[in-house]
C-alpha positions as protocol buffer text, in pm:
chain_id: "A"
residue {
  index: 1
  type: MET
  ca { x: -688 y: -1485 z: -1243 }
}
residue {
  index: 2
  type: VAL
  ca { x: -647 y: -1606 z: -880 }
}
residue {
  index: 3
  type: ARG
  ca { x: -968 y: -1783 z: -763 }
}
residue {
  index: 4
  type: PHE
  ca { x: -1040 y: -1769 z: -399 }
}
residue {
  index: 5
  type: ALA
  ca { x: -1235 y: -1947 z: -123 }
}
residue {
  index: 6
  type: LEU
  ca { x: -1315 y: -1753 z: 185 }
}
residue {
  index: 7
  type: PHE
  ca { x: -1353 y: -1914 z: 529 }
}
residue {
  index: 8
  type: GLY
  ca { x: -1573 y: -1706 z: 760 }
}
residue {
  index: 9
  type: ALA
  ca { x: -1865 y: -1485 z: 668 }
}
residue {
  index: 10
  type: GLY
  ca { x: -1848 y: -1250 z: 963 }
}
residue {
  index: 11
  type: ARG
  ca { x: -1716 y: -892 z: 973 }
}
residue {
  index: 12
  type: ILE
  ca { x: -1364 y: -954 z: 858 }
}
residue {
  index: 13
  type: GLY
  ca { x: -1487 y: -1209 z: 595 }
}
residue {
  index: 14
  type: GLN
  ca { x: -1703 y: -933 z: 451 }
}
residue {
  index: 15
  type: VAL
  ca { x: -1399 y: -706 z: 427 }
}
residue {
  index: 16
  type: HIS
  ca { x: -1203 y: -967 z: 238 }
}
residue {
  index: 17
  type: ALA
  ca { x: -1499 y: -1055 z: 9 }
}
residue {
  index: 18
  type: ALA
  ca { x: -1527 y: -691 z: -94 }
}
residue {
  index: 19
  type: SER
  ca { x: -1152 y: -666 z: -153 }
}
residue {
  index: 20
  type: ILE
  ca { x: -1156 y: -973 z: -383 }
}
residue {
  index: 21
  type: ASP
  ca { x: -1460 y: -835 z: -568 }
}
residue {
  index: 22
  type: ALA
  ca { x: -1264 y: -508 z: -625 }
}
residue {
  index: 23
  type: HIS
  ca { x: -949 y: -670 z: -756 }
}
residue {
  index: 24
  type: PRO
  ca { x: -941 y: -726 z: -1138 }
}
residue {
  index: 25
  type: GLY
  ca { x: -721 y: -1038 z: -1097 }
}
residue {
  index: 26
  type: ALA
  ca { x: -930 y: -1211 z: -832 }
}
residue {
  index: 27
  type: GLU
  ca { x: -1252 y: -1410 z: -826 }
}
residue {
  index: 28
  type: LEU
  ca { x: -1445 y: -1542 z: -520 }
}
residue {
  index: 29
  type: LEU
  ca { x: -1573 y: -1891 z: -579 }
}
residue {
  index: 30
  type: TRP
  ca { x: -1679 y: -2009 z: -225 }
}
residue {
  index: 31
  type: VAL
  ca { x: -1783 y: -1876 z: 113 }
}
residue {
  index: 32
  type: CYS
  ca { x: -1756 y: -2139 z: 375 }
}
residue {
  index: 33
  type: ASP
  ca { x: -1904 y: -2093 z: 715 }
}
residue {
  index: 34
  type: PRO
  ca { x: -2087 y: -2325 z: 965 }
}
residue {
  index: 35
  type: MET
  ca { x: -2352 y: -2047 z: 1000 }
}
residue {
  index: 36
  type: THR
  ca { x: -2549 y: -2097 z: 684 }
}
residue {
  index: 37
  type: ALA
  ca { x: -2749 y: -1773 z: 659 }
}
residue {
  index: 38
  type: PRO
  ca { x: -2442 y: -1531 z: 668 }
}
residue {
  index: 39
  type: ALA
  ca { x: -2253 y: -1754 z: 422 }
}
residue {
  index: 40
  type: VAL
  ca { x: -2537 y: -1751 z: 178 }
}
residue {
  index: 41
  type: ALA
  ca { x: -2589 y: -1386 z: 212 }
}
residue {
  index: 42
  type: LEU
  ca { x: -2227 y: -1301 z: 141 }
}
residue {
  index: 43
  type: ALA
  ca { x: -2194 y: -1553 z: -138 }
}
residue {
  index: 44
  type: GLU
  ca { x: -2505 y: -1424 z: -324 }
}
residue {
  index: 45
  type: LYS
  ca { x: -2373 y: -1063 z: -289 }
}
residue {
  index: 46
  type: TYR
  ca { x: -2056 y: -1162 z: -473 }
}
residue {
  index: 47
  type: GLY
  ca { x: -2158 y: -1431 z: -708 }
}
residue {
  index: 48
  type: ALA
  ca { x: -2002 y: -1720 z: -513 }
}
residue {
  index: 49
  type: THR
  ca { x: -2131 y: -2044 z: -372 }
}
residue {
  index: 50
  type: ALA
  ca { x: -2202 y: -2101 z: 0 }
}
residue {
  index: 51
  type: THR
  ca { x: -2124 y: -2412 z: 199 }
}
residue {
  index: 52
  type: SER
  ca { x: -2045 y: -2537 z: 542 }
}
residue {
  index: 53
  type: ALA
  ca { x: -1821 y: -2816 z: 424 }
}
residue {
  index: 54
  type: VAL
  ca { x: -1452 y: -2744 z: 432 }
}
residue {
  index: 55
  type: ASP
  ca { x: -1359 y: -3056 z: 241 }
}
residue {
  index: 56
  type: GLN
  ca { x: -1591 y: -2950 z: -41 }
}
residue {
  index: 57
  type: VAL
  ca { x: -1402 y: -2625 z: -73 }
}
residue {
  index: 58
  type: LEU
  ca { x: -1057 y: -2777 z: -49 }
}
residue {
  index: 59
  type: ALA
  ca { x: -1137 y: -3053 z: -309 }
}
residue {
  index: 60
  type: ASP
  ca { x: -1226 y: -2792 z: -576 }
}
residue {
  index: 61
  type: SER
  ca { x: -929 y: -2783 z: -813 }
}
residue {
  index: 62
  type: ARG
  ca { x: -1030 y: -2445 z: -941 }
}
residue {
  index: 63
  type: VAL
  ca { x: -948 y: -2282 z: -601 }
}
residue {
  index: 64
  type: ASP
  ca { x: -597 y: -2134 z: -606 }
}
residue {
  index: 65
  type: ALA
  ca { x: -602 y: -1961 z: -268 }
}
residue {
  index: 66
  type: VAL
  ca { x: -806 y: -1931 z: 56 }
}
residue {
  index: 67
  type: ILE
  ca { x: -843 y: -1658 z: 303 }
}
residue {
  index: 68
  type: VAL
  ca { x: -892 y: -1776 z: 667 }
}
residue {
  index: 69
  type: GLY
  ca { x: -1112 y: -1510 z: 823 }
}
residue {
  index: 70
  type: SER
  ca { x: -1293 y: -1742 z: 1066 }
}
residue {
  index: 71
  type: SER
  ca { x: -1275 y: -1750 z: 1439 }
}
residue {
  index: 72
  type: THR
  ca { x: -919 y: -1774 z: 1586 }
}
residue {
  index: 73
  type: PRO
  ca { x: -953 y: -2134 z: 1717 }
}
residue {
  index: 74
  type: THR
  ca { x: -1017 y: -2260 z: 1366 }
}
residue {
  index: 75
  type: HIS
  ca { x: -714 y: -2093 z: 1204 }
}
residue {
  index: 76
  type: VAL
  ca { x: -457 y: -2361 z: 1267 }
}
residue {
  index: 77
  type: ASP
  ca { x: -676 y: -2646 z: 1130 }
}
residue {
  index: 78
  type: LEU
  ca { x: -791 y: -2456 z: 826 }
}
residue {
  index: 79
  type: LEU
  ca { x: -434 y: -2326 z: 751 }
}
residue {
  index: 80
  type: THR
  ca { x: -290 y: -2668 z: 778 }
}
residue {
  index: 81
  type: ARG
  ca { x: -556 y: -2837 z: 568 }
}
residue {
  index: 82
  type: SER
  ca { x: -542 y: -2576 z: 304 }
}
residue {
  index: 83
  type: VAL
  ca { x: -167 y: -2594 z: 262 }
}
residue {
  index: 84
  type: VAL
  ca { x: -189 y: -2980 z: 243 }
}
residue {
  index: 85
  type: ALA
  ca { x: -455 y: -2936 z: -26 }
}
residue {
  index: 86
  type: GLY
  ca { x: -208 y: -2724 z: -228 }
}
residue {
  index: 87
  type: LYS
  ca { x: -379 y: -2390 z: -177 }
}
residue {
  index: 88
  type: ALA
  ca { x: -214 y: -2054 z: -106 }
}
residue {
  index: 89
  type: VAL
  ca { x: -324 y: -1915 z: 233 }
}
residue {
  index: 90
  type: LEU
  ca { x: -385 y: -1562 z: 369 }
}
residue {
  index: 91
  type: CYS
  ca { x: -461 y: -1620 z: 742 }
}
residue {
  index: 92
  type: GLU
  ca { x: -592 y: -1352 z: 967 }
}
residue {
  index: 93
  type: LYS
  ca { x: -403 y: -1281 z: 1288 }
}
residue {
  index: 94
  type: PRO
  ca { x: -335 y: -1445 z: 1520 }
}
residue {
  index: 95
  type: ILE
  ca { x: -243 y: -1784 z: 1381 }
}
residue {
  index: 96
  type: ASP
  ca { x: -343 y: -1914 z: 1726 }
}
residue {
  index: 97
  type: LEU
  ca { x: -355 y: -1792 z: 2082 }
}
residue {
  index: 98
  type: ASP
  ca { x: -119 y: -2078 z: 2195 }
}
residue {
  index: 99
  type: LEU
  ca { x: 245 y: -2062 z: 2077 }
}
residue {
  index: 100
  type: ALA
  ca { x: 277 y: -2441 z: 2114 }
}
residue {
  index: 101
  type: ARG
  ca { x: -7 y: -2482 z: 1856 }
}
residue {
  index: 102
  type: VAL
  ca { x: 154 y: -2234 z: 1624 }
}
residue {
  index: 103
  type: ASP
  ca { x: 482 y: -2428 z: 1636 }
}
residue {
  index: 104
  type: ALA
  ca { x: 300 y: -2761 z: 1587 }
}
residue {
  index: 105
  type: CYS
  ca { x: 131 y: -2616 z: 1280 }
}
residue {
  index: 106
  type: TRP
  ca { x: 466 y: -2509 z: 1143 }
}
residue {
  index: 107
  type: GLU
  ca { x: 604 y: -2861 z: 1197 }
}
residue {
  index: 108
  type: GLN
  ca { x: 315 y: -2995 z: 984 }
}
residue {
  index: 109
  type: ILE
  ca { x: 363 y: -2758 z: 694 }
}
residue {
  index: 110
  type: LYS
  ca { x: 732 y: -2660 z: 693 }
}
residue {
  index: 111
  type: ASP
  ca { x: 842 y: -2936 z: 450 }
}
residue {
  index: 112
  type: THR
  ca { x: 545 y: -2873 z: 217 }
}
residue {
  index: 113
  type: GLU
  ca { x: 567 y: -2636 z: -68 }
}
residue {
  index: 114
  type: HIS
  ca { x: 338 y: -2347 z: 36 }
}
residue {
  index: 115
  type: THR
  ca { x: 255 y: -1986 z: 26 }
}
residue {
  index: 116
  type: VAL
  ca { x: 137 y: -1852 z: 356 }
}
residue {
  index: 117
  type: MET
  ca { x: 76 y: -1494 z: 438 }
}
residue {
  index: 118
  type: VAL
  ca { x: -47 y: -1358 z: 787 }
}
residue {
  index: 119
  type: GLY
  ca { x: -299 y: -1074 z: 783 }
}
residue {
  index: 120
  type: PHE
  ca { x: -116 y: -785 z: 940 }
}
residue {
  index: 121
  type: ASN
  ca { x: -289 y: -536 z: 704 }
}
residue {
  index: 122
  type: ARG
  ca { x: -137 y: -232 z: 864 }
}
residue {
  index: 123
  type: ARG
  ca { x: 193 y: -286 z: 693 }
}
residue {
  index: 124
  type: PHE
  ca { x: 6 y: -198 z: 371 }
}
residue {
  index: 125
  type: ASP
  ca { x: -146 y: 129 z: 494 }
}
residue {
  index: 126
  type: PRO
  ca { x: -12 y: 387 z: 254 }
}
residue {
  index: 127
  type: SER
  ca { x: 89 y: 638 z: 525 }
}
residue {
  index: 128
  type: PHE
  ca { x: 265 y: 380 z: 750 }
}
residue {
  index: 129
  type: LYS
  ca { x: 442 y: 210 z: 454 }
}
residue {
  index: 130
  type: ASP
  ca { x: 560 y: 550 z: 332 }
}
residue {
  index: 131
  type: ILE
  ca { x: 714 y: 630 z: 671 }
}
residue {
  index: 132
  type: ARG
  ca { x: 882 y: 291 z: 691 }
}
residue {
  index: 133
  type: ASP
  ca { x: 1016 y: 315 z: 339 }
}
residue {
  index: 134
  type: ARG
  ca { x: 1163 y: 658 z: 413 }
}
residue {
  index: 135
  type: VAL
  ca { x: 1316 y: 540 z: 729 }
}
residue {
  index: 136
  type: ARG
  ca { x: 1469 y: 250 z: 554 }
}
residue {
  index: 137
  type: ALA
  ca { x: 1599 y: 486 z: 280 }
}
residue {
  index: 138
  type: GLY
  ca { x: 1790 y: 679 z: 561 }
}
residue {
  index: 139
  type: GLU
  ca { x: 1587 y: 1001 z: 547 }
}
residue {
  index: 140
  type: LEU
  ca { x: 1595 y: 1020 z: 933 }
}
residue {
  index: 141
  type: GLY
  ca { x: 1945 y: 885 z: 970 }
}
residue {
  index: 142
  type: ARG
  ca { x: 1953 y: 630 z: 1255 }
}
residue {
  index: 143
  type: LEU
  ca { x: 1598 y: 553 z: 1389 }
}
residue {
  index: 144
  type: GLU
  ca { x: 1605 y: 613 z: 1761 }
}
residue {
  index: 145
  type: GLN
  ca { x: 1246 y: 608 z: 1875 }
}
residue {
  index: 146
  type: LEU
  ca { x: 917 y: 483 z: 1737 }
}
residue {
  index: 147
  type: ILE
  ca { x: 581 y: 572 z: 1887 }
}
residue {
  index: 148
  type: ILE
  ca { x: 271 y: 370 z: 1797 }
}
residue {
  index: 149
  type: ILE
  ca { x: -78 y: 484 z: 1923 }
}
residue {
  index: 150
  type: SER
  ca { x: -371 y: 255 z: 1868 }
}
residue {
  index: 151
  type: ARG
  ca { x: -713 y: 322 z: 2047 }
}
residue {
  index: 152
  type: ASP
  ca { x: -1048 y: 175 z: 1957 }
}
residue {
  index: 153
  type: PRO
  ca { x: -1357 y: 380 z: 1966 }
}
residue {
  index: 154
  type: GLU
  ca { x: -1520 y: 151 z: 2226 }
}
residue {
  index: 155
  type: PRO
  ca { x: -1455 y: -181 z: 2393 }
}
residue {
  index: 156
  type: PRO
  ca { x: -1580 y: -502 z: 2237 }
}
residue {
  index: 157
  type: PRO
  ca { x: -1871 y: -689 z: 2387 }
}
residue {
  index: 158
  type: ALA
  ca { x: -1813 y: -919 z: 2678 }
}
residue {
  index: 159
  type: GLY
  ca { x: -1892 y: -1222 z: 2469 }
}
residue {
  index: 160
  type: TYR
  ca { x: -1599 y: -1140 z: 2229 }
}
residue {
  index: 161
  type: LEU
  ca { x: -1353 y: -1084 z: 2511 }
}
residue {
  index: 162
  type: ALA
  ca { x: -1404 y: -1443 z: 2639 }
}
residue {
  index: 163
  type: GLY
  ca { x: -1230 y: -1586 z: 2338 }
}
residue {
  index: 164
  type: SER
  ca { x: -1009 y: -1295 z: 2231 }
}
residue {
  index: 165
  type: GLY
  ca { x: -688 y: -1408 z: 2417 }
}
residue {
  index: 166
  type: GLY
  ca { x: -673 y: -1070 z: 2592 }
}
residue {
  index: 167
  type: LEU
  ca { x: -567 y: -723 z: 2480 }
}
residue {
  index: 168
  type: PHE
  ca { x: -201 y: -809 z: 2391 }
}
residue {
  index: 169
  type: ARG
  ca { x: -292 y: -1106 z: 2167 }
}
residue {
  index: 170
  type: ASP
  ca { x: -608 y: -950 z: 2018 }
}
residue {
  index: 171
  type: MET
  ca { x: -544 y: -579 z: 1969 }
}
residue {
  index: 172
  type: THR
  ca { x: -172 y: -502 z: 2047 }
}
residue {
  index: 173
  type: ILE
  ca { x: -52 y: -785 z: 1833 }
}
residue {
  index: 174
  type: HIS
  ca { x: -104 y: -548 z: 1524 }
}
residue {
  index: 175
  type: ASP
  ca { x: 122 y: -301 z: 1702 }
}
residue {
  index: 176
  type: PHE
  ca { x: 381 y: -559 z: 1783 }
}
residue {
  index: 177
  type: ASP
  ca { x: 404 y: -640 z: 1416 }
}
residue {
  index: 178
  type: MET
  ca { x: 423 y: -284 z: 1319 }
}
residue {
  index: 179
  type: ALA
  ca { x: 707 y: -238 z: 1579 }
}
residue {
  index: 180
  type: ARG
  ca { x: 891 y: -527 z: 1407 }
}
residue {
  index: 181
  type: TYR
  ca { x: 815 y: -375 z: 1069 }
}
residue {
  index: 182
  type: PHE
  ca { x: 1027 y: -83 z: 1166 }
}
residue {
  index: 183
  type: LEU
  ca { x: 1273 y: -221 z: 1422 }
}
residue {
  index: 184
  type: GLY
  ca { x: 1331 y: -578 z: 1314 }
}
residue {
  index: 185
  type: ASP
  ca { x: 1395 y: -822 z: 1593 }
}
residue {
  index: 186
  type: VAL
  ca { x: 1277 y: -708 z: 1938 }
}
residue {
  index: 187
  type: VAL
  ca { x: 1484 y: -826 z: 2233 }
}
residue {
  index: 188
  type: GLU
  ca { x: 1310 y: -672 z: 2536 }
}
residue {
  index: 189
  type: VAL
  ca { x: 951 y: -606 z: 2640 }
}
residue {
  index: 190
  type: GLN
  ca { x: 812 y: -407 z: 2929 }
}
residue {
  index: 191
  type: ALA
  ca { x: 435 y: -379 z: 2964 }
}
residue {
  index: 192
  type: THR
  ca { x: 198 y: -209 z: 3214 }
}
residue {
  index: 193
  type: GLY
  ca { x: -186 y: -212 z: 3196 }
}
residue {
  index: 194
  type: SER
  ca { x: -487 y: -59 z: 3349 }
}
residue {
  index: 195
  type: ASN
  ca { x: -872 y: -120 z: 3395 }
}
residue {
  index: 196
  type: LEU
  ca { x: -1025 y: 233 z: 3357 }
}
residue {
  index: 197
  type: VAL
  ca { x: -1279 y: 185 z: 3073 }
}
residue {
  index: 198
  type: ALA
  ca { x: -1527 y: -92 z: 3150 }
}
residue {
  index: 199
  type: ASP
  ca { x: -1581 y: -310 z: 3451 }
}
residue {
  index: 200
  type: TYR
  ca { x: -1672 y: -612 z: 3251 }
}
residue {
  index: 201
  type: VAL
  ca { x: -1325 y: -611 z: 3091 }
}
residue {
  index: 202
  type: ALA
  ca { x: -1169 y: -661 z: 3444 }
}
residue {
  index: 203
  type: ASP
  ca { x: -1419 y: -921 z: 3524 }
}
residue {
  index: 204
  type: ALA
  ca { x: -1304 y: -1116 z: 3217 }
}
residue {
  index: 205
  type: GLY
  ca { x: -945 y: -1107 z: 3358 }
}
residue {
  index: 206
  type: ASP
  ca { x: -828 y: -863 z: 3082 }
}
residue {
  index: 207
  type: ILE
  ca { x: -700 y: -505 z: 3074 }
}
residue {
  index: 208
  type: ASP
  ca { x: -848 y: -214 z: 2868 }
}
residue {
  index: 209
  type: GLY
  ca { x: -540 y: 5 z: 2849 }
}
residue {
  index: 210
  type: ALA
  ca { x: -175 y: -60 z: 2813 }
}
residue {
  index: 211
  type: MET
  ca { x: 162 y: 93 z: 2756 }
}
residue {
  index: 212
  type: VAL
  ca { x: 440 y: -123 z: 2622 }
}
residue {
  index: 213
  type: THR
  ca { x: 806 y: -46 z: 2575 }
}
residue {
  index: 214
  type: LEU
  ca { x: 1005 y: -250 z: 2329 }
}
residue {
  index: 215
  type: ARG
  ca { x: 1379 y: -251 z: 2262 }
}
residue {
  index: 216
  type: GLY
  ca { x: 1503 y: -349 z: 1915 }
}
residue {
  index: 217
  type: ILE
  ca { x: 1816 y: -561 z: 1859 }
}
residue {
  index: 218
  type: ASP
  ca { x: 2010 y: -242 z: 1767 }
}
residue {
  index: 219
  type: GLY
  ca { x: 1888 y: -46 z: 2071 }
}
residue {
  index: 220
  type: THR
  ca { x: 1607 y: 141 z: 1906 }
}
residue {
  index: 221
  type: LEU
  ca { x: 1313 y: 201 z: 2142 }
}
residue {
  index: 222
  type: ALA
  ca { x: 938 y: 164 z: 2059 }
}
residue {
  index: 223
  type: GLN
  ca { x: 654 y: 275 z: 2271 }
}
residue {
  index: 224
  type: ILE
  ca { x: 298 y: 136 z: 2210 }
}
residue {
  index: 225
  type: THR
  ca { x: -5 y: 303 z: 2356 }
}
residue {
  index: 226
  type: ASN
  ca { x: -344 y: 118 z: 2351 }
}
residue {
  index: 227
  type: SER
  ca { x: -686 y: 186 z: 2478 }
}
residue {
  index: 228
  type: ARG
  ca { x: -1023 y: 12 z: 2440 }
}
residue {
  index: 229
  type: ARG
  ca { x: -1209 y: 341 z: 2431 }
}
residue {
  index: 230
  type: CYS
  ca { x: -1140 y: 661 z: 2237 }
}
residue {
  index: 231
  type: SER
  ca { x: -1419 y: 933 z: 2254 }
}
residue {
  index: 232
  type: PHE
  ca { x: -1307 y: 1097 z: 1923 }
}
residue {
  index: 233
  type: GLY
  ca { x: -1297 y: 782 z: 1708 }
}
residue {
  index: 234
  type: TYR
  ca { x: -1039 y: 532 z: 1582 }
}
residue {
  index: 235
  type: ASP
  ca { x: -707 y: 677 z: 1691 }
}
residue {
  index: 236
  type: GLN
  ca { x: -421 y: 540 z: 1477 }
}
residue {
  index: 237
  type: ARG
  ca { x: -94 y: 724 z: 1468 }
}
residue {
  index: 238
  type: ILE
  ca { x: 275 y: 668 z: 1423 }
}
residue {
  index: 239
  type: GLU
  ca { x: 580 y: 880 z: 1501 }
}
residue {
  index: 240
  type: ALA
  ca { x: 926 y: 786 z: 1383 }
}
residue {
  index: 241
  type: PHE
  ca { x: 1213 y: 985 z: 1533 }
}
residue {
  index: 242
  type: GLY
  ca { x: 1581 y: 981 z: 1431 }
}
residue {
  index: 243
  type: ALA
  ca { x: 1903 y: 1167 z: 1426 }
}
residue {
  index: 244
  type: GLY
  ca { x: 1800 y: 1367 z: 1121 }
}
residue {
  index: 245
  type: GLY
  ca { x: 1436 y: 1448 z: 1207 }
}
residue {
  index: 246
  type: MET
  ca { x: 1086 y: 1301 z: 1246 }
}
residue {
  index: 247
  type: LEU
  ca { x: 812 y: 1148 z: 1033 }
}
residue {
  index: 248
  type: THR
  ca { x: 451 y: 1129 z: 1157 }
}
residue {
  index: 249
  type: ALA
  ca { x: 125 y: 974 z: 1033 }
}
residue {
  index: 250
  type: GLN
  ca { x: -180 y: 1139 z: 1170 }
}
residue {
  index: 251
  type: ASN
  ca { x: -539 y: 1018 z: 1191 }
}
residue {
  index: 252
  type: LEU
  ca { x: -752 y: 1021 z: 869 }
}
residue {
  index: 253
  type: LEU
  ca { x: -1073 y: 1201 z: 817 }
}
residue {
  index: 254
  type: PRO
  ca { x: -1341 y: 1133 z: 546 }
}
residue {
  index: 255
  type: THR
  ca { x: -1264 y: 1479 z: 380 }
}
residue {
  index: 256
  type: SER
  ca { x: -1019 y: 1761 z: 428 }
}
residue {
  index: 257
  type: VAL
  ca { x: -1288 y: 2025 z: 488 }
}
residue {
  index: 258
  type: ARG
  ca { x: -1238 y: 2264 z: 791 }
}
residue {
  index: 259
  type: TYR
  ca { x: -1489 y: 2502 z: 946 }
}
residue {
  index: 260
  type: PHE
  ca { x: -1391 y: 2841 z: 1080 }
}
residue {
  index: 261
  type: GLY
  ca { x: -1638 y: 3044 z: 1284 }
}
residue {
  index: 262
  type: ALA
  ca { x: -1682 y: 3275 z: 1579 }
}
residue {
  index: 263
  type: GLU
  ca { x: -1744 y: 2985 z: 1816 }
}
residue {
  index: 264
  type: ARG
  ca { x: -1464 y: 2750 z: 1693 }
}
residue {
  index: 265
  type: THR
  ca { x: -1185 y: 2724 z: 1432 }
}
residue {
  index: 266
  type: GLU
  ca { x: -1021 y: 2434 z: 1244 }
}
residue {
  index: 267
  type: SER
  ca { x: -1335 y: 2217 z: 1311 }
}
residue {
  index: 268
  type: ALA
  ca { x: -1348 y: 1902 z: 1106 }
}
residue {
  index: 269
  type: ALA
  ca { x: -1557 y: 1588 z: 1075 }
}
residue {
  index: 270
  type: PRO
  ca { x: -1492 y: 1302 z: 1325 }
}
residue {
  index: 271
  type: TYR
  ca { x: -1218 y: 1052 z: 1251 }
}
residue {
  index: 272
  type: TYR
  ca { x: -1305 y: 723 z: 1098 }
}
residue {
  index: 273
  type: ASN
  ca { x: -1495 y: 533 z: 1355 }
}
residue {
  index: 274
  type: PHE
  ca { x: -1344 y: 180 z: 1319 }
}
residue {
  index: 275
  type: PHE
  ca { x: -1094 y: -34 z: 1124 }
}
residue {
  index: 276
  type: LEU
  ca { x: -1346 y: -123 z: 846 }
}
residue {
  index: 277
  type: GLU
  ca { x: -1341 y: 243 z: 731 }
}
residue {
  index: 278
  type: ARG
  ca { x: -985 y: 337 z: 821 }
}
residue {
  index: 279
  type: TYR
  ca { x: -804 y: 38 z: 673 }
}
residue {
  index: 280
  type: THR
  ca { x: -1000 y: -43 z: 352 }
}
residue {
  index: 281
  type: PRO
  ca { x: -706 y: 67 z: 129 }
}
residue {
  index: 282
  type: ALA
  ca { x: -461 y: -134 z: 337 }
}
residue {
  index: 283
  type: TYR
  ca { x: -686 y: -453 z: 301 }
}
residue {
  index: 284
  type: ARG
  ca { x: -688 y: -408 z: -66 }
}
residue {
  index: 285
  type: ALA
  ca { x: -321 y: -351 z: -95 }
}
residue {
  index: 286
  type: GLU
  ca { x: -267 y: -654 z: 126 }
}
residue {
  index: 287
  type: LEU
  ca { x: -464 y: -875 z: -112 }
}
residue {
  index: 288
  type: ASP
  ca { x: -285 y: -736 z: -409 }
}
residue {
  index: 289
  type: HIS
  ca { x: 49 y: -825 z: -257 }
}
residue {
  index: 290
  type: PHE
  ca { x: -79 y: -1180 z: -183 }
}
residue {
  index: 291
  type: ILE
  ca { x: -200 y: -1219 z: -545 }
}
residue {
  index: 292
  type: THR
  ca { x: 137 y: -1092 z: -674 }
}
residue {
  index: 293
  type: ALA
  ca { x: 321 y: -1347 z: -451 }
}
residue {
  index: 294
  type: ILE
  ca { x: 106 y: -1629 z: -592 }
}
residue {
  index: 295
  type: GLU
  ca { x: 142 y: -1524 z: -948 }
}
residue {
  index: 296
  type: GLN
  ca { x: 524 y: -1469 z: -920 }
}
residue {
  index: 297
  type: GLY
  ca { x: 594 y: -1766 z: -695 }
}
residue {
  index: 298
  type: ILE
  ca { x: 765 y: -1553 z: -424 }
}
residue {
  index: 299
  type: ALA
  ca { x: 714 y: -1560 z: -51 }
}
residue {
  index: 300
  type: PRO
  ca { x: 462 y: -1298 z: 75 }
}
residue {
  index: 301
  type: SER
  ca { x: 534 y: -1081 z: 365 }
}
residue {
  index: 302
  type: PRO
  ca { x: 438 y: -1081 z: 644 }
}
residue {
  index: 303
  type: GLY
  ca { x: 464 y: -1457 z: 651 }
}
residue {
  index: 304
  type: PHE
  ca { x: 413 y: -1736 z: 908 }
}
residue {
  index: 305
  type: ALA
  ca { x: 737 y: -1642 z: 1093 }
}
residue {
  index: 306
  type: ASP
  ca { x: 612 y: -1287 z: 1131 }
}
residue {
  index: 307
  type: GLY
  ca { x: 278 y: -1421 z: 1286 }
}
residue {
  index: 308
  type: ARG
  ca { x: 471 y: -1626 z: 1533 }
}
residue {
  index: 309
  type: ALA
  ca { x: 705 y: -1339 z: 1631 }
}
residue {
  index: 310
  type: ALA
  ca { x: 414 y: -1115 z: 1705 }
}
residue {
  index: 311
  type: LEU
  ca { x: 256 y: -1382 z: 1932 }
}
residue {
  index: 312
  type: VAL
  ca { x: 589 y: -1422 z: 2110 }
}
residue {
  index: 313
  type: LEU
  ca { x: 589 y: -1049 z: 2192 }
}
residue {
  index: 314
  type: ALA
  ca { x: 224 y: -1062 z: 2310 }
}
residue {
  index: 315
  type: ASP
  ca { x: 318 y: -1352 z: 2543 }
}
residue {
  index: 316
  type: ALA
  ca { x: 624 y: -1153 z: 2668 }
}
residue {
  index: 317
  type: ALA
  ca { x: 400 y: -857 z: 2737 }
}
residue {
  index: 318
  type: ASN
  ca { x: 159 y: -1071 z: 2938 }
}
residue {
  index: 319
  type: GLU
  ca { x: 449 y: -1201 z: 3141 }
}
residue {
  index: 320
  type: SER
  ca { x: 581 y: -853 z: 3201 }
}
residue {
  index: 321
  type: LEU
  ca { x: 232 y: -732 z: 3302 }
}
residue {
  index: 322
  type: ARG
  ca { x: 211 y: -1024 z: 3549 }
}
residue {
  index: 323
  type: THR
  ca { x: 555 y: -990 z: 3701 }
}
residue {
  index: 324
  type: GLY
  ca { x: 632 y: -619 z: 3665 }
}
residue {
  index: 325
  type: ALA
  ca { x: 973 y: -719 z: 3507 }
}
residue {
  index: 326
  type: THR
  ca { x: 1125 y: -647 z: 3170 }
}
residue {
  index: 327
  type: VAL
  ca { x: 1116 y: -972 z: 2972 }
}
residue {
  index: 328
  type: ARG
  ca { x: 1407 y: -1075 z: 2747 }
}
residue {
  index: 329
  type: VAL
  ca { x: 1285 y: -1210 z: 2418 }
}
residue {
  index: 330
  type: ASP
  ca { x: 1501 y: -1481 z: 2244 }
}
residue {
  index: 331
  type: GLY
  ca { x: 1266 y: -1578 z: 1972 }
}
């Protein structure tokens, strides 16, 4: 049994708490959040103890692992303190918005025996993983092109944007990791963006739509399409194209029921409306992988280096957006 403490009682913290509760090999002991009421509510729901004291959590010898699901500015501190305390860590993306802080964090923990995983849950989506496994097995021959489409149902509130780090570090970072999951190292980034969705996004100095082209180290191309708005729900698709054919993963619906009538055909229920519904199986598979890594003493994947690499690509995309140039990525 792996016993957990959870930092953060917000939306993503609730997802992780439910995943821990659903796993037969996991138990939630602590929910830690400076906001007392949400921490108490979440802890009571799953039979844990609420606190706002980080030291109290990390001093508990029963705690084997922590999940860092708090706000991004707290990630580096909580990750570092947890590793020093001897806890395994699953940290939500991004590790930080500043690459220098990420590198400083690594300098602090690199010589310490540790288990650190970064929360790129989409690697564990059954459809995406199946395509990647089949590409790796050679079903398509050489992979030549990868297309990743990721559109949110609606833009986040203005208050969220202020601390998000911008579209590339907040939203596209998942897609950068997915591109690396298929392509390996990426050596070139070219990005363009737009403001067509909400005026307050532009007012915050951010973009609400983007297209990014990546080149893998072997020449494979990837295209990422993002939008902060999608009228038909949470749009999450992948297409892998190679010398021997193509594999695609389409959007998911709650059921497979279709309606056929005089006024319309092939009519179906809307797509899942947000990541909480769409990626529940992926979050649970992610936790299972983390627990297996702890129990077997192996390094989980994606790890710290993957978190850093995705942030490097986000920074390169921002530079390309600013300059209009293709940016070379050296690591």
